[in-house]
C-alpha positions in Angstrom: -210.5 26.0 -94.3 -213.1 28.7 -94.2 -216.8 27.8 -94.6 -220.1 27.9 -92.7 -218.4 25.8 -90.0 -220.4 22.9 -88.0 -224.1 23.5 -86.7 -222.9 23.3 -83.1 -220.9 26.3 -83.6 -224.1 28.6 -84.3 -224.2 31.3 -81.6 -220.7 30.1 -80.0 -219.5 33.6 -79.4 -222.5 34.6 -77.6 -222.5 31.6 -75.6 -218.8 32.3 -74.4 -219.7 35.6 -72.9 -223.1 34.3 -71.2 -221.7 31.0 -70.0 -218.3 30.2 -70.4 -215.9 30.2 -67.3 -219.0 31.2 -64.9 -218.6 28.8 -61.8 -219.1 28.6 -58.1 -216.6 25.8 -57.6 -212.9 25.8 -56.8 -211.0 24.4 -59.8 -206.9 23.8 -60.4 -205.7 23.1 -63.8 -202.0 22.1 -64.7 -201.0 21.4 -68.2 -198.1 21.1 -70.3 -197.1 20.3 -73.8 -194.0 19.0 -75.6 -192.4 19.6 -79.2 -193.1 16.0 -80.0 -196.9 16.8 -79.8 -197.6 15.0 -76.4 -199.8 17.2 -74.0 -200.5 16.2 -70.5 -203.0 17.9 -68.2 -204.4 17.6 -64.6 -207.5 18.9 -63.3 -208.6 19.1 -59.4 -212.0 20.4 -58.7 -214.4 20.8 -55.4 -218.0 21.9 -55.3 -219.7 21.6 -52.0 -219.1 18.3 -51.0 -218.2 16.8 -54.3 -214.6 16.5 -55.4 -213.6 15.5 -58.8 -210.2 15.0 -60.6 -208.7 13.9 -64.0 -205.5 13.4 -65.5 -205.3 13.5 -69.5 -202.9 12.8 -72.2 -202.9 13.9 -75.8 -200.6 13.0 -78.8 -201.1 14.9 -81.9 -199.4 13.3 -84.9 -199.3 14.7 -88.7 -202.8 13.6 -89.6 -204.8 13.0 -86.1 -204.4 12.8 -82.4 -205.1 10.2 -79.7 -206.8 11.4 -76.4 -206.9 9.7 -73.1 -208.6 11.0 -70.2 -209.0 9.2 -66.6 -211.3 10.8 -64.1 -212.9 10.1 -61.0 -215.4 11.6 -58.4 -216.1 11.3 -54.6 -217.8 12.8 -52.2 -217.1 13.4 -48.2 -218.8 10.1 -47.6 -217.7 7.7 -50.3 -216.0 7.1 -53.5 -218.7 7.5 -56.3 -217.3 6.4 -59.7 -214.1 6.3 -61.9 -214.1 5.9 -65.9 -211.6 6.3 -68.6 -212.4 8.1 -71.8 -210.4 7.6 -75.2 -210.9 9.5 -78.5 -209.1 8.9 -81.8 -209.3 11.6 -84.6 -207.9 11.0 -87.9 -207.8 13.9 -90.6 -207.9 13.4 -94.3 -208.5 9.6 -94.7 -211.0 11.0 -97.3 -210.5 14.5 -98.9 -212.0 17.2 -96.7 -213.1 14.5 -93.8 -212.3 13.8 -90.5 -213.1 10.7 -88.6 -213.6 10.7 -84.7 -213.8 7.3 -82.9 -214.6 7.6 -79.0 -215.4 5.3 -76.2 -215.7 5.5 -72.3 -215.0 2.6 -70.1 -216.3 0.9 -68.3 -219.4 1.8 -70.3 -219.1 -0.3 -73.3 -222.3 1.0 -75.1 -220.7 4.6 -75.2 -218.7 4.1 -78.2 -219.2 6.1 -81.2 -217.9 6.7 -84.7 -218.3 10.1 -86.1 -217.4 11.4 -89.7 -217.2 15.2 -90.6 -217.2 16.4 -93.9 -215.8 20.2 -94.2 -216.2 22.2 -97.6 -215.9 25.9 -98.3 -220.0 26.1 -98.5 -221.1 23.2 -96.6 -220.5 20.8 -93.7 -221.9 17.5 -93.0 -221.5 15.3 -89.7 -222.6 11.8 -89.3 -222.1 10.0 -85.8 -223.4 6.4 -85.1 -223.2 4.7 -81.8 -221.6 1.4 -81.2 -224.3 -0.4 -79.3 -227.2 -2.9 -79.7 -229.7 0.0 -80.0 -227.7 2.9 -81.4 -228.6 6.6 -82.0 -227.8 7.8 -85.4 -226.8 11.7 -85.2 -226.9 13.7 -88.6 -226.1 17.6 -88.8 -225.4 19.6 -92.0 -224.9 23.2 -92.6 -224.6 25.2 -95.8 -223.8 28.9 -96.5 -220.6 31.0 -96.2 -218.7 32.2 -93.0 -221.0 35.3 -93.1 -224.4 33.6 -93.6 -225.2 29.9 -92.8 -228.2 27.6 -92.3 -228.1 24.6 -90.6 -229.9 21.6 -89.1 -229.5 18.5 -86.9 -231.4 15.4 -85.9 -230.9 12.2 -83.8 -232.6 9.2 -84.6 -233.1 6.2 -82.0 -232.9 3.0 -84.0 -234.6 0.8 -81.2 -237.8 3.0 -81.0 -237.8 4.1 -84.6 -238.3 7.9 -83.2 -236.3 11.2 -83.4 -234.8 11.9 -80.1 -234.2 15.2 -81.2 -234.4 17.8 -84.4 -233.1 21.3 -84.4 -232.7 23.8 -87.1 -231.1 27.6 -87.3 -229.3 30.0 -88.9 -226.3 32.5 -88.3 -225.7 35.7 -89.8 -222.1 37.5 -89.1 -220.9 41.0 -90.0 -217.7 42.7 -88.8 -219.6 44.3 -86.0 -222.3 41.7 -84.9 -223.1 38.2 -84.9 -227.0 37.1 -85.0 -228.2 33.5 -84.5 -231.7 31.8 -84.3 -232.0 28.2 -83.3 -235.4 26.3 -83.1 -234.7 23.2 -81.0 -236.2 20.8 -78.4 -238.3 19.0 -81.4 -239.7 22.5 -82.4 -240.9 23.2 -78.8 -238.4 25.9 -77.9 -236.6 28.6 -79.9 -233.4 30.6 -78.9 -232.4 34.0 -80.5 -229.0 36.0 -79.8 -227.4 39.0 -80.8 -223.8 40.1 -80.2 -222.7 43.6 -81.0 -218.9 44.5 -80.9 -218.5 47.8 -79.2 -215.2 49.0 -80.9 -213.2 48.0 -83.7 -210.6 45.9 -82.0 -213.4 43.6 -80.5 -212.3 44.6 -77.0 -215.8 44.8 -76.0 -219.0 43.1 -76.8 -222.6 43.1 -75.4 -224.8 40.5 -76.0 -228.6 39.8 -75.7 -230.3 36.2 -76.0 -234.1 35.1 -75.6 -235.4 31.7 -75.1 -238.8 30.7 -75.3 -240.4 27.2 -74.4 -243.8 27.2 -76.4 -245.3 24.3 -74.3 -244.9 26.4 -70.8 -245.1 29.7 -72.2 -241.7 30.4 -70.3 -239.4 33.0 -71.6 -235.7 33.7 -70.2 -233.9 36.8 -71.2 -230.6 37.1 -70.7 -228.1 40.3 -71.2 -224.4 40.2 -70.9 -221.0 41.9 -71.8 -217.5 41.5 -72.1 -214.8 43.9 -72.0 -210.8 43.6 -72.2 -209.6 45.9 -69.8 -205.9 45.5 -71.1 -204.2 42.8 -72.9 -204.3 40.4 -70.1 -207.3 41.2 -68.0 -211.1 40.5 -69.3 -214.3 41.1 -67.4 -217.6 39.7 -68.1 -221.0 40.1 -66.5 -224.8 38.7 -67.3 -228.2 39.1 -65.7 -231.3 37.3 -66.5 -235.1 38.3 -65.9 -235.2 35.6 -63.2 -232.8 38.0 -61.4 -229.9 35.7 -61.6 -226.4 38.1 -61.5 -223.2 36.8 -62.4 -219.8 38.5 -63.2 -216.2 37.4 -63.4 -212.7 38.3 -64.0 -209.6 36.8 -65.8 -206.4 37.9 -65.4 -203.4 36.3 -67.5 -200.6 35.8 -64.8 -198.3 34.7 -67.6 -198.6 33.3 -71.1 -201.4 30.6 -71.0 -201.6 30.7 -67.3 -205.1 32.2 -66.3 -206.5 33.3 -63.1 -210.6 33.3 -62.8 -212.5 34.7 -60.2 -216.6 34.7 -60.6 -219.2 35.3 -58.3 -223.2 35.1 -58.6 -226.2 35.9 -56.6 -230.1 35.9 -56.9 -231.2 39.7 -56.9 -234.8 38.4 -56.3 -233.7 36.6 -53.3 -231.1 38.7 -51.3 -231.2 36.6 -48.2 -229.4 33.9 -49.8 -225.7 33.7 -49.7 -223.7 34.7 -52.8 -221.8 32.1 -54.6 -218.1 32.5 -55.5 -215.7 30.5 -57.6 -211.8 30.3 -58.3 -210.2 28.6 -61.0 -206.5 28.8 -61.6 -205.1 27.3 -64.9 -201.4 26.8 -65.1 -199.4 26.1 -68.3 -195.5 26.1 -67.4 
């Protein structure tokens, strides 16, 4: 279905270029999927002295999916914690609606029920926490795939206050994407512009500026992405605080990707650069 999408999707393509897959940890991801709709995956990661791992299974059926994930974290001194996450997704219980139920054990107050309504010219999402003092989250968008306006809010029943309220818009053309979001209860704004450099969308340049009004703090980030060939992509970004990062992704075989990334502070050259390596294998 085409439509304005969800409010959380605003500026997603720019965020992918500026933030996705940049990492300074070591990670191994192995996953597989059967013809019956069952997918199994495992992730091992290490960052400094902290290690983490998870095992996940997802079963997709005709009008929904069940997702179960078991993960744990530990450091060089001790075992930290472990928990199990479960998610159930059901589509078309009502026309154009999708229902999502989730919970994380042993935190029994983490349960949540979410209902998404997706239409050609509008979307509405409502989520309610399953606890004694739940939060009620509501987001809505209206428009078309080219122009969309949206808003979201989170209301805390226990205090009677809004934990957040954000609003924004998104404008898409064949060559560019513009989005602006007012967030943090109106105390901050983020504007991004993405421009495709060629008709095949192999290259793209992004600029994003974020301002926090209460502290007069501005962050300007520029970045770019380019597909060197059908199997290799490179990305880089730099902000006005001197943080420079770059990465290269290469598809070793279909759906198996190697990512090498690095970053350093150009204003503190005496600091050691950070490097990350991620290997995602899908037999």
